[in-house]
C-alpha positions in Angstrom: 0.0 0.0 0.0 2.8 2.4 0.9 4.4 1.9 -2.5 1.2 2.5 -4.4 0.4 5.6 -2.3 3.9 7.0 -3.1 3.5 6.2 -6.8 0.1 8.1 -6.9 1.6 11.0 -5.0 4.6 11.1 -7.3 2.4 11.1 -10.5 0.2 13.9 -9.0 3.3 15.9 -8.1 4.7 15.5 -11.6 1.4 16.7 -13.1 1.4 19.7 -10.8 5.0 20.6 -11.8 4.1 20.3 -15.5 1.0 22.5 -15.1 2.8 25.2 -13.1 5.8 25.3 -15.5 3.5 25.6 -18.5 1.5 28.4 -16.8 4.6 30.3 -15.9 5.9 30.0 -19.4 2.6 31.3 -20.9 2.5 34.2 -18.4 6.1 35.1 -19.2 5.6 35.2 -22.9 2.5 37.4 -22.6 4.1 39.6 -19.9 7.1 40.3 -22.2 4.9 41.4 -25.0 2.7 43.6 -22.8 5.8 45.3 -21.3 7.4 46.0 -24.7 4.2 46.9 -26.6 1.1 48.9 -26.3 -2.6 47.9 -26.1 -4.2 48.2 -29.5 -7.2 50.3 -28.5 -8.1 50.9 -32.2 -8.6 47.2 -32.8 -11.1 46.9 -30.0 -13.0 50.0 -31.4 -13.0 48.5 -34.9 -14.4 45.2 -33.5 -17.1 47.2 -31.7 -15.8 45.9 -28.3 -16.6 48.3 -25.6 -13.9 47.9 -23.0 -15.8 50.1 -20.5 -18.9 47.8 -20.7 -17.1 44.5 -20.1 -14.5 44.1 -17.3 -12.7 41.2 -19.0 -11.9 40.1 -22.5 -11.0 36.7 -24.1 -8.7 38.4 -26.6 -5.7 40.6 -25.9 -4.5 42.7 -28.9 -1.2 44.5 -28.7 1.1 46.5 -31.1 4.8 46.2 -30.9 7.3 49.1 -31.4 7.3 48.5 -35.2 3.5 48.7 -35.3 2.9 45.0 -36.0 -0.2 43.5 -34.3 0.1 40.6 -31.9 -2.9 38.9 -30.4 -3.5 36.4 -27.6 -6.9 34.6 -27.8 -8.4 32.0 -25.5 -10.2 29.3 -27.5 -12.6 27.7 -25.0 -13.7 24.8 -27.3 -10.1 23.7 -27.7 -8.8 24.7 -24.2 -5.9 26.5 -25.8 -4.3 30.0 -25.8 -3.4 31.0 -29.3 -0.8 33.6 -30.2 -1.2 35.3 -33.6 1.7 37.3 -35.1 2.1 38.3 -38.7 -0.5 35.8 -39.8 1.0 32.9 -38.0 -0.9 31.1 -35.2 0.9 29.3 -32.4 -0.6 27.5 -29.4 1.1 28.5 -26.2 -0.2 25.4 -24.3 2.4 22.7 -23.5 1.4 19.1 -24.4 -0.9 17.6 -21.8 -2.0 21.0 -20.4 -5.6 22.3 -21.0 -6.6 25.9 -20.4 -9.9 26.0 -18.5 -10.2 29.7 -18.7 -8.3 32.9 -19.7 -9.3 36.5 -19.2 -7.6 39.8 -19.9 -8.6 42.9 -18.0 -7.4 46.1 -19.7 -6.9 49.3 -17.8 -7.5 52.0 -18.7 -10.5 51.3 -20.9 -9.8 54.5 -22.9 -6.8 55.1 -25.0 -4.4 57.3 -22.9 -2.5 58.3 -26.0 -5.5 59.6 -27.9 -6.1 63.4 -27.8 -9.8 64.2 -27.6 -10.9 66.7 -30.2 -14.6 65.8 -30.3 -16.5 68.9 -29.3 -19.3 66.8 -27.8 -16.9 65.3 -25.2 -16.6 67.2 -22.0 -12.9 66.4 -22.0 -12.2 68.1 -25.3 -8.6 69.3 -25.5 -7.3 66.6 -23.1 -6.0 63.1 -23.4 -8.4 60.2 -22.7 -6.8 59.4 -19.3 -3.6 59.8 -17.4 -3.4 56.1 -16.3 -0.4 54.0 -17.3 -1.7 51.1 -19.5 -1.7 47.7 -17.8 -3.3 44.3 -18.3 -4.3 41.8 -15.7 -4.1 38.2 -17.0 -5.9 35.3 -15.4 -5.1 31.8 -16.5 -7.0 28.7 -15.2 -5.1 25.5 -16.1 -5.5 21.8 -15.6 -3.5 18.7 -16.5 -4.9 16.6 -19.3 -6.3 14.0 -16.9 -10.1 14.1 -16.6 -11.8 15.3 -13.4 -11.9 12.6 -10.9 -8.6 10.9 -12.1 -6.0 10.3 -9.5 -3.6 12.8 -11.0 -6.2 15.5 -11.8 -4.7 19.0 -11.1 -6.2 22.5 -11.4 -4.0 25.6 -11.1 -4.8 29.3 -11.4 -2.4 32.1 -12.1 -2.9 35.8 -12.2 -0.6 38.8 -12.8 -0.8 42.4 -13.7 1.7 43.9 -16.2 2.3 47.5 -17.1 3.4 48.6 -20.5 6.7 50.3 -20.5 5.6 52.4 -23.4 4.0 55.7 -22.5 4.2 58.3 -25.2 2.5 61.6 -25.6 
């Protein structure tokens, strides 16, 4: 019995280590892009996504220094996090890791780099806001084992990253 208990515990620990490592890698890749880029507020406006109406998004769209678009999207039906860059899609999930949920909270909800010239806006002659752009990322992961399996693991990660880019 002791041997089998140790074996089950060992498998569960290996699964946990794999889930944690995969989550950290995904977080680090997204964090690096957020720090070095800017939130693509124009993309959200073109898609008619009102950032003020919804506190979280399933898609994070950024622009890098060269102006190229980069997108992270949670695909719930696949349980994956997809990164799109220059027309190329790449899954950020490690093999054997399933994403249960992913949300991006974008603050501020108004573009801080956009000068308001619309006469109907009370803040005409000002920038949208004076808040440094930042994104809170929430990832909910699990090992590939089905719920109820001996090595079933769930693990949640959350972090907030500020963009280093602030231009006016």
